[in-house]
VMD Tcl script that draws the C-alpha trace (Angstrom):
set ca {
  {81.03 118.33 112.38}
  {81.05 115.01 114.24}
  {81.03 111.87 112.19}
  {77.52 111.13 112.32}
  {76.43 114.61 110.97}
  {79.28 114.71 108.36}
  {77.99 111.14 107.22}
  {74.25 112.59 107.07}
  {75.42 115.74 105.25}
  {77.15 113.83 102.34}
  {75.44 110.68 101.71}
  {77.03 108.62 99.30}
  {74.96 106.79 95.88}
  {72.47 104.55 96.89}
  {73.74 100.89 95.33}
  {71.59 97.87 94.56}
  {71.09 95.07 96.69}
  {73.97 92.40 96.82}
  {73.24 89.10 95.10}
  {74.54 86.19 97.20}
  {75.71 83.33 94.31}
  {79.16 83.17 95.49}
  {80.57 79.88 96.78}
  {81.80 80.21 100.47}
  {85.74 80.68 100.40}
  {86.01 77.83 102.65}
  {85.54 75.59 99.91}
  {88.95 76.55 98.06}
  {90.61 73.65 97.99}
  {94.05 72.99 96.41}
  {93.06 70.06 94.71}
  {90.82 72.23 92.49}
  {92.63 73.62 89.03}
  {93.90 77.17 89.87}
  {91.61 78.59 87.23}
  {88.68 77.53 89.32}
  {89.87 78.90 92.56}
  {90.76 82.33 90.80}
  {87.09 82.30 89.69}
  {85.67 81.39 93.15}
  {87.76 84.15 94.51}
  {86.70 86.90 91.93}
  {83.00 85.89 92.31}
  {83.21 86.13 95.81}
  {84.64 89.63 95.24}
  {82.07 90.82 92.73}
  {79.04 89.25 94.57}
  {79.81 89.59 98.44}
  {82.71 92.14 99.02}
  {81.04 95.42 97.97}
  {78.96 97.68 100.45}
  {75.30 98.54 99.62}
  {76.82 102.12 98.42}
  {79.24 100.73 96.29}
  {82.56 100.84 98.02}
  {84.80 97.48 97.76}
  {85.27 96.26 101.29}
  {88.78 96.00 102.67}
  {89.24 93.48 105.66}
  {86.31 91.66 106.74}
  {85.54 88.89 109.21}
  {87.40 85.55 108.19}
  {85.70 83.15 109.70}
  {82.15 84.40 108.50}
  {83.24 85.82 105.45}
  {81.35 89.24 105.86}
  {82.17 92.72 107.03}
  {82.43 93.58 110.66}
  {79.00 94.84 111.88}
  {78.75 98.19 114.16}
  {80.18 97.52 117.67}
  {81.69 94.25 116.72}
  {85.17 95.09 117.40}
  {84.28 97.79 120.37}
  {86.38 95.70 122.61}
  {89.36 95.62 120.25}
  {92.49 97.45 120.52}
  {91.81 101.01 118.98}
  {93.51 102.56 116.25}
  {95.44 105.94 116.53}
  {92.60 107.75 114.87}
  {90.00 106.82 117.31}
  {87.57 105.66 114.49}
  {85.55 102.45 115.47}
  {87.66 99.77 114.28}
  {84.59 98.07 112.20}
  {84.95 101.29 110.19}
  {88.60 101.12 110.00}
  {89.09 97.29 108.69}
  {86.11 97.18 106.73}
  {87.34 100.47 104.15}
  {90.96 100.44 105.04}
  {92.38 99.65 101.78}
  {89.20 100.01 99.56}
  {90.25 102.62 96.93}
  {93.57 100.36 96.58}
  {91.78 96.92 96.42}
  {89.07 98.37 93.77}
  {91.99 99.66 91.37}
  {94.18 96.14 91.68}
  {91.12 94.14 91.02}
  {89.88 96.41 88.31}
  {93.20 95.87 86.70}
  {92.75 92.14 87.21}
  {89.28 92.20 85.46}
  {90.80 94.10 82.53}
  {93.83 91.81 82.02}
  {91.13 88.96 82.27}
  {88.75 90.36 79.44}
  {91.78 91.12 77.48}
  {92.90 87.54 77.85}
  {89.75 85.93 77.32}
  {87.16 88.35 75.89}
  {84.74 87.24 78.75}
  {81.50 89.95 78.92}
  {81.46 89.16 82.64}
  {84.91 90.49 82.93}
  {83.45 94.00 81.63}
  {80.50 93.55 84.39}
  {83.24 93.03 87.24}
  {85.39 95.81 85.84}
  {82.58 98.26 85.93}
  {81.69 97.60 89.47}
  {85.16 97.83 90.47}
  {85.43 101.26 88.61}
  {82.39 102.47 90.29}
  {84.02 101.78 93.86}
  {86.79 103.98 93.08}
  {84.59 106.65 91.37}
  {82.02 106.72 94.45}
  {85.24 107.17 96.74}
  {86.51 110.05 94.56}
  {82.77 111.68 94.59}
  {83.25 112.41 97.98}
  {85.70 114.99 97.69}
  {84.27 116.43 94.53}
  {80.79 116.54 96.53}
  {82.57 118.17 99.52}
  {84.98 120.61 97.85}
  {85.84 123.74 99.60}
  {84.54 122.04 102.90}
  {86.76 121.00 106.32}
  {87.17 117.62 106.46}
  {88.55 115.58 109.63}
  {88.34 112.44 111.60}
  {88.80 112.05 115.05}
  {92.60 112.54 116.34}
  {93.51 114.15 112.92}
  {94.01 117.60 111.60}
  {91.31 119.26 109.54}
  {91.73 119.81 105.87}
  {89.82 121.34 103.07}
  {88.20 118.68 100.76}
  {89.56 119.20 97.11}
  {88.64 117.20 93.90}
  {91.28 114.77 92.97}
  {91.51 113.20 96.76}
  {90.89 109.47 96.91}
  {90.74 108.78 100.90}
  {90.69 106.08 102.95}
  {86.84 105.94 103.39}
  {86.40 104.88 107.25}
  {82.71 104.20 107.85}
  {81.80 105.05 103.87}
  {82.50 108.80 104.39}
  {85.26 111.31 103.08}
  {88.41 111.56 105.44}
  {91.46 113.23 105.22}
  {93.36 110.00 105.57}
  {94.82 108.36 102.41}
  {98.36 106.86 101.31}
  {100.50 106.36 98.43}
  {99.02 102.78 98.15}
  {95.32 103.88 97.70}
  {96.16 106.30 94.76}
  {98.38 103.83 93.27}
  {96.01 100.92 93.07}
  {93.31 103.45 91.69}
  {95.43 104.93 89.02}
  {96.61 101.63 87.97}
  {93.24 100.06 87.56}
  {91.70 103.20 85.86}
  {94.54 103.31 83.33}
  {94.15 99.73 82.05}
  {90.60 100.03 82.23}
  {90.42 103.32 79.91}
  {91.69 101.16 77.04}
  {88.38 99.22 77.17}
  {85.92 101.25 78.62}
  {83.13 103.07 76.80}
  {84.07 106.57 75.76}
  {82.28 108.37 78.21}
  {83.91 106.38 81.18}
  {87.53 106.97 79.48}
  {86.74 110.91 79.37}
  {85.74 110.61 83.27}
  {88.88 108.19 84.13}
  {91.22 110.80 82.12}
  {89.75 113.66 84.21}
  {90.02 111.88 87.67}
  {93.88 110.96 86.82}
  {94.51 114.56 86.04}
  {92.95 116.08 89.01}
  {94.58 113.39 91.10}
  {98.05 114.23 89.65}
  {97.53 118.22 89.98}
  {96.33 117.74 93.56}
  {99.37 116.00 94.74}
  {101.87 117.82 93.07}
  {100.28 121.06 94.55}
  {100.30 119.56 98.03}
  {103.91 118.64 97.65}
  {103.17 115.05 98.20}
  {102.59 115.72 101.95}
  {99.79 114.54 104.01}
  {98.84 113.62 107.65}
  {99.08 110.18 108.34}
  {97.71 108.76 111.48}
  {98.10 111.97 113.11}
  {101.86 112.58 112.01}
  {102.94 114.71 108.92}
  {104.56 112.74 106.33}
  {106.42 114.31 103.35}
  {106.81 111.78 100.90}
  {109.49 113.53 98.84}
  {111.80 114.85 101.62}
  {111.33 111.88 104.43}
  {114.23 109.47 103.99}
  {114.60 106.78 103.41}
  {110.47 106.77 103.06}
  {110.74 108.88 99.77}
  {112.62 106.01 97.85}
  {109.59 103.53 98.54}
  {106.81 106.16 97.68}
  {108.00 108.79 94.99}
  {108.73 106.38 92.19}
  {105.16 105.96 92.07}
  {104.00 109.27 92.20}
  {106.92 109.83 89.06}
  {104.46 107.03 87.27}
  {101.16 108.85 88.19}
  {102.64 111.71 86.55}
  {103.62 109.78 83.56}
  {100.40 108.44 83.22}
  {98.43 111.95 83.62}
  {100.78 113.10 80.92}
  {99.98 110.28 78.67}
  {96.10 110.73 79.24}
  {96.16 114.73 78.97}
  {99.16 115.60 76.84}
  {99.93 118.34 79.28}
  {103.72 119.45 79.58}
  {103.69 120.06 83.08}
  {102.86 116.17 84.03}
  {105.81 115.44 81.42}
  {107.99 117.58 83.46}
  {107.14 116.73 86.72}
  {107.53 112.93 85.80}
  {111.09 113.81 84.38}
  {111.89 115.71 87.83}
  {110.78 112.78 89.98}
  {112.23 110.07 87.50}
  {115.62 111.99 87.92}
  {115.61 111.72 91.64}
  {114.11 108.23 92.29}
  {113.94 106.35 88.86}
  {116.72 103.94 89.79}
  {113.84 102.39 92.15}
  {116.16 101.59 95.15}
  {115.07 99.06 97.67}
  {114.82 100.12 101.34}
  {117.94 97.98 102.14}
  {120.00 99.83 99.47}
  {118.56 103.02 100.91}
  {119.21 102.45 104.53}
  {122.87 101.07 103.60}
  {123.35 103.94 101.39}
  {122.43 106.14 104.46}
  {125.20 104.29 106.54}
  {122.44 102.10 108.71}
  {123.99 98.46 108.88}
  {120.90 97.54 110.35}
  {117.35 98.54 110.43}
  {113.75 97.27 111.38}
  {112.10 96.35 108.40}
  {108.21 95.77 108.28}
  {105.58 96.61 105.48}
  {108.67 97.93 103.19}
  {109.07 94.29 101.94}
  {105.42 93.75 101.30}
  {104.89 97.09 99.34}
  {107.41 95.90 96.62}
  {104.69 95.32 94.30}
  {104.16 99.18 93.89}
  {107.83 99.57 91.84}
  {107.25 96.27 90.20}
  {104.17 97.39 88.65}
  {104.93 100.91 87.99}
  {108.03 99.86 86.22}
  {106.43 97.21 84.32}
  {104.16 100.12 82.83}
  {106.93 102.47 82.66}
  {108.96 99.77 80.06}
  {106.19 100.55 77.82}
  {105.60 104.17 78.16}
  {109.65 104.99 78.48}
  {111.40 101.99 76.23}
  {114.45 104.23 76.29}
  {114.91 103.52 80.30}
  {113.65 99.76 80.31}
  {117.07 98.46 81.53}
  {116.97 100.93 84.61}
  {113.40 100.10 85.35}
  {113.99 96.18 85.06}
  {117.16 96.39 87.30}
  {114.96 98.19 89.83}
  {111.83 95.63 89.84}
  {114.20 92.75 90.02}
  {115.86 94.04 93.03}
  {112.58 94.86 94.83}
  {111.00 91.37 94.23}
  {114.36 89.86 95.48}
  {113.73 92.10 98.41}
  {110.24 90.97 99.03}
  {111.45 87.54 99.47}
  {113.49 88.02 102.42}
  {112.25 86.30 105.28}
  {109.44 84.96 103.58}
  {108.25 81.34 105.15}
  {107.90 77.90 103.42}
  {103.94 78.56 104.00}
  {104.06 82.12 102.22}
  {103.43 84.20 105.58}
  {106.10 86.65 106.51}
  {107.27 87.76 109.70}
  {105.78 91.59 110.13}
  {108.95 92.78 112.19}
  {112.50 91.56 111.34}
  {115.67 93.28 111.61}
  {117.59 93.24 108.44}
  {121.26 93.70 107.98}
  {121.64 96.19 105.00}
  {125.19 94.74 104.43}
  {124.67 91.00 104.25}
  {120.93 90.80 104.01}
  {120.75 88.31 107.01}
  {117.92 88.96 109.23}
  {116.00 88.01 112.43}
  {112.55 87.99 113.46}
  {112.09 90.50 116.32}
  {110.86 89.08 119.73}
  {107.38 90.48 121.33}
  {108.16 93.96 123.22}
  {106.08 96.59 124.36}
  {106.74 100.13 125.35}
  {106.44 101.50 128.82}
  {102.86 102.79 129.12}
  {104.15 106.42 129.78}
  {106.09 106.43 126.36}
  {103.09 105.54 124.26}
  {102.36 107.85 121.35}
  {98.54 106.74 120.89}
  {96.29 104.73 122.93}
  {96.98 101.59 120.29}
  {98.78 98.71 121.78}
  {99.81 97.77 118.07}
  {101.27 101.10 117.59}
  {103.28 100.89 120.71}
  {104.93 97.41 120.52}
  {106.52 94.80 118.33}
  {104.91 91.32 117.92}
  {105.92 88.45 116.39}
  {103.11 88.08 113.94}
  {103.26 86.91 110.37}
  {100.97 87.97 107.48}
  {100.02 86.98 104.08}
  {99.93 90.10 102.03}
  {103.44 89.95 100.85}
  {102.21 86.39 99.29}
  {99.43 88.08 97.70}
  {101.53 90.66 95.98}
  {103.97 88.09 94.88}
  {101.50 86.57 92.77}
  {101.43 89.56 90.74}
  {105.04 90.67 90.86}
  {106.67 87.20 90.17}
  {104.11 87.55 87.07}
  {105.73 90.56 85.92}
  {109.45 89.27 86.15}
  {108.58 86.47 84.61}
  {107.66 87.89 81.65}
  {109.94 90.98 81.46}
  {113.34 89.26 82.92}
  {114.37 86.29 80.75}
  {117.35 85.75 83.00}
  {114.96 85.18 86.26}
  {111.97 83.56 84.63}
  {112.76 80.17 85.90}
  {112.90 81.47 89.30}
  {109.99 83.51 89.04}
  {107.98 80.71 87.52}
  {109.22 78.48 90.36}
  {107.78 80.36 93.05}
  {104.34 81.11 91.37}
  {104.06 77.38 90.90}
  {104.82 76.73 94.67}
  {102.29 79.89 95.15}
  {99.45 78.81 93.34}
  {99.75 75.00 94.48}
  {99.24 76.26 98.21}
  {96.40 78.75 97.52}
  {93.43 77.95 99.68}
  {91.68 80.02 102.18}
  {94.40 79.91 104.72}
  {96.36 82.33 102.23}
  {93.70 84.86 102.39}
  {93.98 85.36 106.17}
  {95.50 88.65 106.95}
  {97.60 87.70 109.96}
  {98.48 84.45 111.80}
  {100.11 84.64 115.69}
  {102.22 81.57 115.50}
  {103.84 82.42 119.15}
  {100.28 83.39 120.70}
  {101.94 86.54 121.36}
  {99.23 89.13 120.99}
  {97.10 90.44 123.57}
  {93.40 89.66 123.99}
  {92.43 92.95 122.51}
  {94.79 92.22 119.49}
  {93.47 88.65 118.57}
  {90.73 90.00 116.02}
  {93.86 90.55 113.73}
  {94.04 86.78 112.95}
  {90.19 86.82 112.19}
  {90.49 89.19 109.08}
  {89.87 88.17 105.64}
  {92.46 90.29 103.60}
  {90.95 92.51 100.89}
  {94.50 92.79 99.40}
  {94.85 88.79 98.87}
  {91.43 88.87 97.37}
  {92.38 91.56 94.79}
  {95.74 90.31 94.26}
  {95.59 86.88 93.70}
  {93.11 87.13 90.67}
  {95.05 90.20 89.19}
  {98.54 88.12 89.14}
  {96.45 85.27 87.69}
  {95.03 87.25 84.76}
  {98.01 89.13 84.01}
  {99.74 85.77 83.47}
  {97.06 84.50 81.09}
  {97.22 87.47 79.19}
  {101.02 87.44 78.51}
  {101.11 83.65 77.93}
  {102.89 82.44 81.17}
  {100.32 79.64 81.77}
}
mol new
graphics top color blue
foreach p $ca { graphics top sphere $p radius 0.5 }
foreach p [lrange $ca 0 end-1] q [lrange $ca 1 end] { graphics top cylinder $p $q radius 0.2 }
display resetview
């Protein structure tokens, strides 16, 4: 079934027209109080960052602060999946960002009891549920997108909904964000919603255990548990998800799976530690520093769920937080590619290089080269992880609060830009990457702020 036919066969639930009362993000000014800037960002998300069908957008047009229109990125460097780039970037991290924003609005409500926070939370949860319903409605049918193997839809699957449709593409991050938000939300949600959340978490955890934590990712088979050193980055999240499923269901199978995975990965080793342990003096670090937040957030929640293991989780969280700051620039952008020495911690940003065309593994130039670009999404995640460390680690509180103070002082629209190209190294077909408004940043900055408010950091 082609993309258009599949979309027609499985329409999303219709949503209400979007209000347009949010101020343009261009008006974010570092002279404003931080609370005012945070409210501007979250109002923008609530009023202008959802599709008419209820899905939270991901990375949209930075300059014009709107989703990409059909065909607008037709001349851009293609992605390895072959889907239109507007479908790709508009929805790439939709479920992850929905869950992160949902968690933040729950923290906001718990800190302030503002009724509006419940409205914002309900809408973010609905974005996750709309995504989840795609697989529920299509259960048993074959699903694929261009360039990827076909898969059978099963309830519990949360996908990257390119083009607002069910796909067989996802990642650990998409499930992490969704479960984080839902787990926090269930404590303040209406009874019917809480029951729905519990069922969704249980189906999700069962599905991934039965799949053996293995997926097709951009045409490549990824076995998260056995692919070293990738496993150390992903599997602590799946241990935590099983612990959450045990908490909401009381089912022993989830407790057993949590204990199995926690025994293997619960020390939360960083990629630097893992590569060093595997005898690699150097390796190329890309997104591993940025995705440190998963280990920090899951460790934070496991401290409450498993207090007997709190010292172990705190050590791992602290190491990941420090690891995330490797190569962080003064402007809070981070080089996407660095060569990291696992022994000394020294690094060097990598120069531009492109494989000879006969060695290309996909039609994507980005997937076949190294580019000295920098991105903002590590800073956005540090807005949350630093608040967690300031709360949980008394010995590191001053350092975490100092970093947060500098980050908050710098927060304007420039820190919401997905990527910058300081060396003008991107090819013409890639330059759209510097005109993306980061959905990750829009979700993480408010969530870090409200976590800090809830726990008395400011």
